[in-house]
SESEPA-669484 format. One record per atom (N, C-alpha, C): y, z, x; residue in one letter. Coordinates in steps of 0.02 Angstrom, whole numbers, padded with zeros to 5 digits, always signed. Example, Ala and Ser with C-alpha at 12.3 -4.5 7.8 and 13.67 -1.06 7.14 Angstrom:
-00284+00390+00660A-00225+00390+00615A-00165+00390+00660A-00112+00354+00642S-00053+00357+00684S+00002+00394+00645S
END
This chain:
-00178-00084+00119M-00164-00033+00069M-00219-00029+00017M-00230+00042-00009G-00280+00050-00061G-00253+00035-00129G-00298+00037-00178D-00272+00021-00244D-00305+00064-00296D-00370+00057-00313H-00401+00097-00366H-00445+00153-00337H-00468+00193-00402D-00508+00252-00386D-00546+00236-00342D-00265+00970+00240S-00281+00913+00287S-00243+00928+00347S-00279+00922+00347N-00244+00909+00408N-00249+00835+00416N-00215+00809+00467L-00214+00737+00472L-00256+00714+00531L-00319+00739+00534D-00361+00723+00591D-00374+00648+00595D-00379+00615+00537F-00395+00544+00537F-00335+00502+00559F-00275+00530+00552I-00215+00493+00572I-00210+00493+00648I-00196+00435+00675V-00194+00430+00747V-00129+00460+00774V-00137+00509+00816Q-00078+00542+00844Q-00063+00515+00914Q-00112+00488+00948N-00101+00463+01015N-00153+00411+01032N-00147+00384+01092E-00191+00330+01114E-00264+00352+01114E-00278+00412+01135K-00347+00435+01141K-00382+00437+01074K-00349+00465+01023S-00381+00470+00957S-00390+00401+00926S-00343+00355+00938R-00350+00287+00912R-00409+00252+00945R-00417+00262+01009E-00473+00232+01045E-00539+00255+01015E-00543+00319+00997F-00605+00346+00969F-00621+00312+00903F-00571+00307+00858D-00581+00276+00794D-00601+00203+00801D-00567+00168+00848L-00580+00098+00857L-00650+00086+00885L-00670+00127+00933E-00736+00118+00962E-00792+00127+00912E-00780+00169+00861E-00831+00179+00810E-00845+00114+00773E-00793+00072+00766V-00801+00007+00734V-00827-00044+00783V-00797-00046+00843V-00816-00095+00893V-00890-00089+00912V-00914-00027+00916N-00984-00016+00935N-01033-00023+00877N-01007-00047+00819K-01050-00063+00762K-01083-00002+00731K-01052+00057+00741D-01077+00115+00704D-01069+00102+00630D-01015+00067+00613V-01004+00042+00545V-00981-00031+00553V-01016-00077+00523S-00998-00147+00530S-01003-00181+00462S-01009-00246+00462T-01014-00284+00399T-01080-00320+00396T-01116-00309+00341N-01179-00344+00330N-01164-00407+00289N-01167-00464+00320D-01149-00527+00287D-01197-00545+00230D-01256-00515+00230K-01306-00531+00180K-01302-00486+00118K-01257-00436+00122F-01251-00390+00066F-01223-00426+00005F-01253-00414-00053Y-01231-00446-00115Y-01191-00396-00158Y-01128-00413-00170H-01086-00371-00211H-01098-00387-00285H-01109-00335-00325R-01121-00344-00396R-01055-00344-00436R-01046-00395-00476L-00985-00403-00514L-00980-00352-00571L-00919-00326-00581V-00906-00281-00637V-00867-00322-00689V-00901-00344-00741I-00872-00390-00789I-00810-00362-00823I-00808-00300-00847P-00747-00274-00878P-00686-00278-00833P-00695-00264-00768N-00639-00268-00721N-00615-00340-00714N-00663-00386-00710L-00646-00457-00704L-00606-00480-00765L-00630-00464-00825L-00596-00485-00886L-00527-00454-00892L-00521-00390-00873Y-00456-00356-00877Y-00405-00389-00830Y-00425-00401-00768L-00379-00431-00720L-00361-00502-00740L-00409-00539-00768F-00396-00607-00790F-00345-00606-00848F-00356-00562-00896A-00311-00558-00953A-00241-00536-00931A-00238-00490-00884L-00174-00466-00860L-00134-00522-00827L-00168-00564-00788H-00134-00619-00755H-00114-00674-00804H-00154-00685-00856V-00134-00731-00909V-00071-00705-00942V-00069-00641-00955G-00009-00610-00984G+00052-00619-00939G+00042-00616-00873A+00097-00625-00826A+00123-00697-00828A+00078-00745-00835V+00100-00815-00841V+00142-00824-00904V+00119-00795-00960I+00158-00797-01022I+00225-00762-01011I+00223-00708-00971G+00284-00671-00955G+00335-00714-00919G+00312-00758-00875I+00358-00803-00840I+00394-00848-00889I+00355-00875-00937Y+00384-00917-00989Y+00435-00878-01031Y+00415-00817-01051Q+00460-00776-01092Q+00523-00759-01053Q+00516-00746-00989L+00574-00729-00948L+00623-00787-00944L+00597-00848-00938L+00639-00907-00931L+00670-00930-00997L+00635-00916-01052V+00655-00945-01116V+00685-00894-01165V+00653-00836-01171N+00671-00791-01225N+00700-00723-01204N+00684-00700-01146A+00703-00632-01127A+00779-00623-01120A+00802-00566-01144K+00872-00548-01136K+00885-00526-01065K+00947-00535-01042I+00964-00519-00973I+00950-00446-00957I+00961-00401-01004L+00947-00330-00992L+00872-00317-00982L+00831-00356-01016T+00758-00349-01007T+00738-00372-00938T+00768-00426-00914I+00754-00450-00847I+00776-00400-00795I+00835-00371-00804I+00860-00320-00758I+00814-00259-00759I+00792-00239-00819W+00748-00181-00825W+00682-00194-00790W+00654-00253-00799A+00591-00270-00766A+00599-00269-00690A+00655-00296-00666G+00669-00296-00594G+00677-00225-00567G+00710-00183-00605F+00718-00113-00586F+00650-00079-00580F+00606-00091-00628M+00540-00061-00627M+00497-00088-00569M+00506-00152-00553V+00471-00179-00495V+00491-00142-00432V+00557-00133-00423F+00582-00099-00363F+00557-00027-00360F+00564+00010-00415C+00546+00081-00415C+00471+00092-00405C+00431+00052-00439T+00358+00061-00433T+00334+00040-00364T+00363-00013-00337L+00343-00035-00270L+00363+00015-00217L+00422+00045-00224E+00443+00096-00177E+00398+00158-00183E+00377+00175-00243A+00334+00232-00253A+00266+00221-00220A+00245+00158-00217V+00182+00142-00184V+00191+00142-00108V+00241+00105-00084T+00249+00097-00011T+00273+00162+00023T+00320+00196-00008L+00345+00258+00022L+00305+00319-00001L+00288+00322-00065G+00254+00380-00091G+00180+00381-00076G+00143+00335-00106A+00070+00334-00096A+00052+00319-00024A+00090+00275+00008H+00072+00253+00075H+00099+00299+00130H+00164+00298+00140R+00191+00334+00198R+00189+00410+00190R+00198+00434+00128Y+00199+00507+00119Y+00129+00535+00108Y+00097+00516+00054Y+00034+00548+00036Y-00025+00525+00079Y-00026+00462+00101S-00082+00440+00142S-00075+00462+00214S-00014+00456+00241H-00004+00467+00313H+00038+00528+00330H+00070+00558+00281K+00112+00616+00293K+00160+00604+00351K+00192+00545+00350S+00238+00527+00404S+00307+00558+00395S+00318+00593+00340F+00379+00631+00329F+00365+00685+00278F+00413+00730+00269K+00407+00781+00217K+00457+00766+00162K+00441+00789+00102A+00482+00772+00044A+00496+00833+00001A+00555+00834-00030T+00571+00888-00077T+00530+00880-00141T+00528+00933-00180T+00490+00931-00243T+00516+00877-00290T+00582+00869-00293S+00611+00818-00337S+00591+00748-00316S+00588+00735-00251L+00568+00669-00227L+00494+00658-00240L+00453+00709-00229R+00382+00703-00243R+00369+00687-00317R+00406+00721-00361L+00399+00708-00433L+00417+00636-00449L+00472+00612-00422A+00494+00543-00434A+00442+00493-00409A+00415+00506-00349M+00366+00460-00321M+00303+00459-00364M+00282+00517-00388I+00222+00520-00429I+00232+00485-00496I+00290+00495-00527I+00304+00463-00592I+00302+00388-00585I+00338+00361-00536F+00341+00288-00529F+00276+00259-00500F+00240+00298-00460Q+00175+00274-00436Q+00127+00270-00495Q+00131+00316-00542T+00091+00312-00603T+00108+00249-00641T+00172+00234-00648A+00194+00174-00683A+00170+00110-00648A+00157+00114-00582A+00133+00056-00546A+00062+00036-00566A+00025+00083-00596G-00041+00067-00622G-00094+00053-00570G-00090+00088-00512Q-00138+00078-00459Q-00182+00140-00449Q-00200+00170-00504N-00240+00231-00505N-00200+00290-00481N-00230+00349-00481S-00194+00410-00464S-00173+00410-00391S-00122+00449-00376M-00098+00455-00308M-00153+00482-00262M-00192+00529-00287F-00247+00557-00247F-00297+00503-00228F-00319+00463-00276T-00368+00411-00263T-00339+00358-00216T-00276+00340-00227W-00244+00290-00184W-00243+00314-00112W-00219+00375-00101A-00213+00402-00033A-00281+00411+00000A-00329+00437-00038R-00397+00446-00011R-00427+00380+00011R-00422+00329-00030D-00450+00264-00013D-00413+00232+00045D-00348+00245+00050H-00311+00216+00106H-00329+00249+00172H-00340+00313+00170R-00364+00347+00230R-00432+00320+00252R-00473+00306+00203L-00539+00276+00218L-00529+00207+00249L-00482+00169+00221H-00467+00102+00247H-00447+00105+00321H-00406+00153+00339H-00384+00158+00409H-00440+00180+00455H-00481+00226+00433K-00533+00251+00478K-00588+00199+00489K-00602+00159+00439Y-00656+00109+00445Y-00631+00039+00428Y-00574+00022+00456S-00542-00042+00439S-00587-00102+00451S-00590-00146+00401D-00623-00210+00406D-00698-00205+00423D-00729-00154+00393T-00801-00145+00396T-00825-00135+00324T-00889-00127+00314D-00915-00116+00247D-00894-00049+00217D-00868-00004+00259A-00844+00060+00234A-00771+00056+00213A-00740-00002+00224D-00671-00015+00203D-00673-00042+00131D-00638-00010+00083P-00641-00034+00014P-00624-00107+00005P-00575-00132+00045H-00556-00202+00040H-00565-00237+00107H-00625-00236+00131N-00647-00264+00195N-00625-00337+00202N-00578-00351+00247S-00550-00419+00254S-00600-00468+00284S-00652-00443+00318T-00700-00489+00347T-00742-00524+00293T-00737-00502+00232R-00772-00536+00176R-00729-00591+00145R-00673-00605+00175G-00633-00661+00152G-00570-00641+00115G-00525-00690+00108F-00460-00678+00078F-00465-00652+00007F-00505-00686-00035F-00508-00667-00106F-00534-00596-00114F-00586-00579-00077F-00614-00512-00083F-00564-00459-00064F-00530-00468-00007S-00483-00417+00016S-00420-00414-00027S-00404-00469-00061H-00343-00470-00102H-00356-00438-00170H-00406-00463-00206V-00419-00437-00273V-00492-00430-00290V-00535-00467-00254G-00606-00467-00271G-00638-00398-00266G-00613-00357-00220W-00642-00290-00212W-00636-00248-00274W-00589-00265-00318L-00582-00229-00381L-00628-00256-00436L-00659-00313-00422M-00703-00344-00471M-00777-00330-00457M-00790-00299-00400F-00859-00285-00381F-00871-00210-00373F-00933-00190-00380K-00951-00120-00368K-00940-00103-00295K-00921-00042-00282K-00908-00021-00214K-00971-00025-00171K-00961-00045-00110H-01016-00046-00062H-01041+00025-00051H-01106+00035-00044P-01133+00104-00033P-01099+00140+00025P-01080+00103+00078L-01047+00136+00135L-00978+00162+00117L-00944+00129+00070V-00879+00154+00047V-00888+00222+00015V-00939+00228-00028K-00952+00292-00061K-00975+00345-00010K-01016+00325+00037E-01042+00372+00087E-00987+00398+00132E-00946+00353+00159K-00894+00372+00207K-00834+00406+00174K-00826+00396+00109T-00773+00431+00073T-00781+00506+00080T-00843+00529+00083K-00857+00600+00089K-00835+00628+00157K-00824+00583+00205C-00805+00605+00272C-00729+00610+00282C-00692+00590+00231I-00619+00589+00237I-00590+00657+00217I-00547+00684+00260D-00516+00748+00246D-00459+00739+00196D-00466+00768+00138V-00414+00764+00086V-00393+00834+00065V-00403+00883+00107S-00389+00952+00089S-00315+00963+00073S-00271+00926+00108D-00199+00932+00095D-00182+00905+00026D-00217+00853+00005L-00206+00824-00061L-00231+00870-00116L-00288+00900-00104L-00317+00946-00154L-00274+01008-00163L-00237+01026-00111D-00194+01085-00115D-00127+01071-00148D-00113+01008-00162D-00049+00989-00193D-00056+00992-00269D-00026+01043-00300K-00036+01054-00372K-00006+00998-00414K+00052+00972-00393I+00082+00917-00431I+00038+00856-00428I+00012+00842-00370L-00032+00784-00360L-00095+00790-00402L-00125+00848-00403M-00187+00857-00439M-00176+00858-00515M-00117+00878-00536F-00100+00874-00608F-00099+00801-00629F-00068+00759-00588Q-00068+00687-00604Q-00139+00659-00604Q-00179+00681-00557Y-00248+00657-00552Y-00288+00676-00615Y-00279+00736-00639K-00316+00761-00696K-00296+00725-00760K-00231+00711-00768Y-00206+00681-00830Y-00180+00609-00818Y-00210+00575-00771Y-00184+00509-00752Y-00182+00460-00810Y-00236+00455-00848V-00240+00404-00901V-00186+00413-00954V-00179+00472-00986P-00125+00479-01035P-00056+00474-01004P-00049+00497-00942F+00014+00492-00907F+00032+00419-00895F-00018+00379-00876Y-00005+00308-00865Y+00014+00272-00930Y-00022+00287-00984I-00006+00256-01048I+00067+00269-01067I+00091+00330-01052L+00159+00348-01069L+00210+00314-01024L+00205+00323-00957V+00257+00299-00912V+00243+00229-00885V+00181+00207-00889G+00164+00141-00863G+00163+00086-00915G+00150+00105-00978F+00146+00055-01031F+00199+00065-01085F+00198+00123-01118L+00242+00133-01175L+00316+00131-01157L+00336+00171-01107C+00407+00174-01089C+00434+00106-01065C+00400+00072-01018P+00427+00007-00995P+00430-00044-01051P+00383-00042-01098T+00380-00092-01151T+00428-00077-01209T+00431-00015-01229Y+00469+00003-01288Y+00544+00014-01275Y+00562+00031-01215L+00633+00043-01201L+00676-00018-01216L+00658-00079-01194P+00698-00138-01212P+00700-00151-01287P+00645-00135-01322V+00642-00146-01394V+00691-00101-01430V+00692-00037-01412F+00734+00011-01448F+00806+00014-01424F+00817-00001-01360C+00884+00006-01332C+00928-00056-01342C+00899-00116-01337W+00940-00176-01347W+00905-00229-01390W+00859-00204-01432N+00829-00246-01484N+00793-00308-01457N+00758-00299-01402E+00717-00353-01374E+00657-00364-01419E+00633-00425-01422N+00571-00440-01458N+00513-00403-01425N+00470-00373-01466W+00416-00330-01439W+00371-00369-01393W+00350-00429-01413W+00304-00468-01372W+00338-00492-01307W+00401-00510-01311T+00437-00529-01251T+00440-00470-01202T+00454-00411-01228S+00456-00352-01185S+00388-00338-01155S+00336-00344-01195F+00268-00332-01171F+00250-00379-01114F+00263-00443-01122Y+00243-00492-01071Y+00286-00489-01009Y+00351-00472-01017V+00396-00472-00959V+00397-00404-00924V+00412-00351-00964A+00421-00284-00935A+00356-00250-00918A+00301-00273-00948Y+00236-00243-00932Y+00193-00290-00891Y+00169-00345-00921C+00121-00389-00887C+00149-00419-00823C+00206-00454-00828L+00233-00487-00769L+00254-00437-00716L+00289-00385-00737R+00309-00334-00689R+00250-00302-00654R+00198-00287-00691Y+00137-00256-00665Y+00102-00302-00615Y+00094-00365-00633V+00058-00412-00591V+00096-00427-00527V+00162-00430-00530I+00201-00440-00469I+00189-00385-00419I+00193-00322-00442V+00184-00265-00396V+00112-00263-00370V+00063-00277-00413L-00006-00278-00390L-00017-00329-00335L+00006-00390-00345N-00007-00443-00295N+00033-00433-00231N+00092-00405-00237V+00130-00388-00177V+00093-00335-00136V+00068-00284-00171T+00029-00232-00137T-00035-00260-00107T-00070-00301-00145W-00133-00330-00121W-00123-00374-00060W-00064-00405-00054S-00052-00450+00003S-00056-00414+00069S-00043-00348+00068V-00050-00309+00130V-00123-00306+00150V-00168-00301+00102N-00240-00298+00116N-00268-00365+00138N-00239-00419+00115S-00266-00486+00129S-00226-00522+00183S-00167-00545+00165V-00126-00585+00211V-00113-00548+00277V-00095-00484+00271A-00077-00445+00331A-00137-00423+00371A-00196-00446+00352H-00256-00434+00393H-00285-00500+00418H-00248-00555+00407M-00276-00621+00425M-00229-00668+00460M-00166-00672+00437F-00122-00725+00461F-00060-00696+00495F-00060-00696+00561G-00003-00670+00598G-00022-00654+00669G+00023-00619+00703T+00013-00602+00774T-00010-00530+00782T-00033-00514+00842K-00057-00446+00857K-00025-00421+00921K+00040-00410+00920P+00075-00390+00982P+00058-00320+01006P+00030-00278+00963Y+00017-00208+00982Y-00056-00195+00998Y-00101-00228+00962D-00173-00218+00975D-00212-00278+00949D-00235-00319+00994K-00271-00380+00976K-00343-00367+00956K-00366-00304+00964R-00436-00288+00948R-00447-00275+00874R-00394-00267+00836I-00400-00251+00765I-00379-00311+00723I-00399-00312+00660A-00387-00370+00617A-00316-00372+00590A-00283-00316+00580S-00216-00315+00551S-00166-00352+00595S-00118-00385+00562V-00071-00427+00598V+00001-00412+00577V+00048-00440+00614E+00119-00438+00595E+00133-00498+00551E+00151-00486+00489S+00163-00540+00441S+00234-00536+00414S+00276-00584+00433N+00344-00585+00408N+00346-00598+00333N+00299-00638+00309L+00296-00653+00237L+00283-00589+00197L+00232-00551+00217V+00215-00490+00181V+00271-00439+00189V+00302-00436+00247S+00359-00390+00257S+00416-00407+00210S+00427-00472+00199F+00479-00493+00152F+00461-00474+00081F+00399-00486+00061L+00377-00472-00007L+00377-00397-00022L+00355-00357+00026T+00348-00285+00014T+00411-00246+00032T+00458-00277+00065G+00518-00241+00086G+00509-00206+00153G+00457-00226+00190G+00449-00199+00258G+00382-00168+00273G+00331-00180+00232D+00265-00151+00246D+00215-00203+00268D+00239-00258+00297G+00193-00310+00320G+00187-00314+00396G+00221-00270+00432W+00212-00267+00505W+00152-00223+00518W+00095-00252+00502H+00034-00213+00493H-00004-00199+00557H+00005-00241+00608N-00027-00227+00672N+00004-00165+00702N+00069-00158+00695Y+00103-00097+00718Y+00078-00037+00678Y+00076-00045+00612H+00058+00011+00570H-00013+00036+00584H-00060-00009+00593H-00128+00013+00608H-00134+00041+00679H-00089+00022+00722S-00089+00051+00789S-00057+00120+00790S-00006+00130+00748F+00030+00194+00744F+00040+00213+00671F-00013+00231+00635P-00009+00243+00563P+00035+00302+00543P+00047+00349+00588G+00086+00407+00571G+00161+00398+00577G+00183+00339+00600D+00254+00324+00609D+00286+00309+00542D+00339+00346+00524W+00370+00338+00459W+00401+00269+00448W+00415+00234+00503R+00448+00168+00498R+00400+00113+00477R+00335+00122+00490A+00284+00072+00474A+00296+00005+00508A+00338+00004+00558G+00353-00056+00595G+00405-00041+00648G+00399-00072+00705E+00444-00056+00761E+00517-00071+00744E+00529-00125+00708F+00597-00146+00694F+00616-00137+00620F+00579-00096+00584S+00590-00091+00512S+00655-00056+00494S+00682-00015+00540Q+00746+00017+00526Q+00802-00035+00523Q+00790-00092+00555R+00839-00146+00556R+00826-00196+00500R+00762-00211+00488D+00744-00266+00444D+00706-00246+00381D+00689-00183+00372G+00647-00164+00315G+00685-00125+00262G+00686-00151+00201I+00720-00118+00145I+00689-00049+00132I+00623-00045+00134N+00589+00018+00120N+00610+00073+00170N+00611+00054+00233T+00630+00103+00284T+00703+00123+00277T+00746+00075+00262K+00817+00091+00252K+00825+00138+00191K+00787+00126+00139F+00790+00168+00079F+00767+00239+00096F+00713+00244+00134L+00688+00309+00154L+00738+00345+00199L+00770+00307+00241Q+00821+00336+00285Q+00879+00362+00244Q+00897+00327+00191T+00950+00349+00146T+00930+00414+00111T+00867+00417+00088L+00842+00478+00057L+00845+00537+00106L+00830+00522+00169A+00834+00575+00220A+00906+00597+00232A+00952+00549+00229N+01022+00566+00239N+01048+00614+00186N+01019+00610+00126Y+01039+00653+00070Y+00994+00714+00063Y+00948+00723+00110G+00907+00784+00111G+00844+00782+00070G+00828+00725+00039F+00767+00721-00002F+00704+00713+00041F+00712+00682+00099A+00657+00674+00147A+00680+00703+00213A+00633+00731+00250Y+00650+00762+00314Y+00589+00765+00360Y+00600+00785+00422D+00547+00788+00473D+00510+00721+00478D+00547+00668+00485L+00518+00601+00491L+00483+00594+00558L+00420+00575+00557R+00381+00568+00618R+00385+00497+00646R+00389+00492+00712T+00392+00427+00743T+00351+00427+00807T+00349+00370+00839V+00312+00362+00903V+00363+00343+00956V+00356+00371+01016S+00404+00357+01069S+00398+00285+01094S+00453+00259+01120D+00454+00191+01147D+00402+00182+01203D+00393+00234+01243S+00347+00228+01300S+00275+00220+01276S+00257+00255+01222V+00189+00248+01194V+00179+00179+01165V+00229+00154+01129V+00225+00087+01099V+00220+00035+01154V+00261+00040+01205E+00260-00009+01260E+00194-00006+01297E+00167+00054+01305G+00102+00060+01337G+00047+00023+01299G+00048+00030+01233R-00002-00005+01191R+00007-00080+01196R+00069-00103+01195I+00083-00174+01199I+00054-00204+01263I+00067-00170+01318K+00045-00196+01383K-00031-00191+01392K-00061-00141+01362K-00133-00130+01371K-00175-00172+01323K-00154-00178+01261H-00197-00210+01211H-00165-00266+01171H-00100-00279+01181G-00066-00330+01142G-00090-00401+01158G-00074-00447+01113D-00095-00517+01122D-00045-00558+01162D+00008-00525+01187G+00057-00560+01229G+00115-00590+01191G+00120-00580+01126T+00174-00610+01086T+00236-00565+01082T+00232-00504+01105H+00290-00459+01101H+00339-00475+01157H+00403-00464+01144S+00455-00479+01192S+00448-00439+01257S+00417-00380+01253V+00405-00340+01312V+00361-00379+01362V+00313-00417+01335M+00269-00456+01378M+00303-00522+01399M+00341-00551+01354N+00370-00617+01368N+00432-00614+01411N+00474-00563+01399Q+00539-00561+01432Q+00553-00495+01467Q+00509-00447+01460G+00521-00382+01490G+00577-00344+01457G+00588-00358+01392C+00643-00325+01356C+00627-00253+01339C+00678-00213+01334K+00669-00144+01313K+00656-00141+01239K+00611-00098+01218I+00596-00090+01147I+00656-00058+01113I+00672-00084+01054I+00727-00056+01015I+00704-00037+00947I+00739+00009+00915D+00723+00029+00846D+00753-00021+00798D
END
């Protein structure tokens, strides 16, 4: 997943188009230069360090001083902002795996702004780049540069020239045509200050007389850092530690840990094999909170035209390119949702 600053040609619709994208990487049209030196951006480093220090203080405040309503409020904001990232920025705006009503789009944009991961446009654009050039120098959080870089280091260094170059090749015409999305992009900074900082921090102070500093450290710093690191774990852990039942040629893996932390967005080998599938995992309708929540939204008419991949296509990929860990290979079981 992306983090900081159409058609869906780049989204894989079938085996043939995925093969083309993969071969571009396999044939080293875009690869990783191990000798490239990333230049550190000191302000970013200091900001992220200070934010994490604030989160540590927030843990202390949560355990010692915070009122129960403040803890509940922080938890509510964690859930809403994480859902806005996983369902809004990721499944809807990056992959267009479903359609959404205007009210749902507004809600996703508001809470994605509060998540503090840059504008929805920038997030989706960078994530599309990540999928097209996964784990190469054109990938903003290239996992071949190590765990730290793919988790958070990529935000501390200047972008690789290939990231800037290949960004120009990504089709974002559908995003540019979205007036609500571009309004958020244009006014992201003041919008973030309002819904990402002021509202989460001041609401506990004014509504139930929470101490200002306690609210700041718990409802802002700790809440913010939790969502950031959970999101980052998809870029790092889910590209390094796990199985590859759908495609062993790519770096992304199935990670139960990341799926637990994110609510169902850690079955990443499936997702990179079938990025347009609204489920983001073969079994996420059964085990993923995010998918169940999206399904509930669909039941009430807020989301519709959910895109998926047929069992036969999934099974074909497993048998052709999987690493042998899927039950289809081990026991000949039928794929289930």
